[in-house]
C-alpha angles and dihedrals in degrees: 000000000000124000126209124215114228109214113217132182119213129196131177126210132187125210104187094177088059095036088233135132120201131197118196119198121185124191127173093272107032150009120234119195117193117194126185093217138022097246101126122089119222092257092047090052090055091047090050091054089050091050091050091052093045092051093048099247093121133021117299096238090070088077086085095053108131110171147358092243118135088239093066115113089214110075110219121159122194112198134180100226130142096174092100088068095065113106119239121254093253091058092048093052093045094050092045091054090048093051093048091051091047094050093046093049093047090048091051091048091049091050091049091051091049091049091050091049094049094046092057 
């Protein structure tokens, strides 16, 4: 049994005026857009897909994307999903260790400074 790797390209965009983060993922067959909030109108979503194609982030033939209907020959999915923002477990463990070391060392430094102040 042979397995095929599906190559995907991922891009992240920030829209601070809308308080929305967007992740765009393109594979060979489709484009999946994950937004953290529902702040884009239907027309603005289509314009965003056109902008992505014009700027070269996704394939050029998405410039002719017209709607999110199931009849469209271009498969684009717009999802409300913030799960891609969660840090991985390795990052959580690494930052927790760093913070514990930082707090312990600053406590020891504070105690040493107090001891020096009291001894004078």
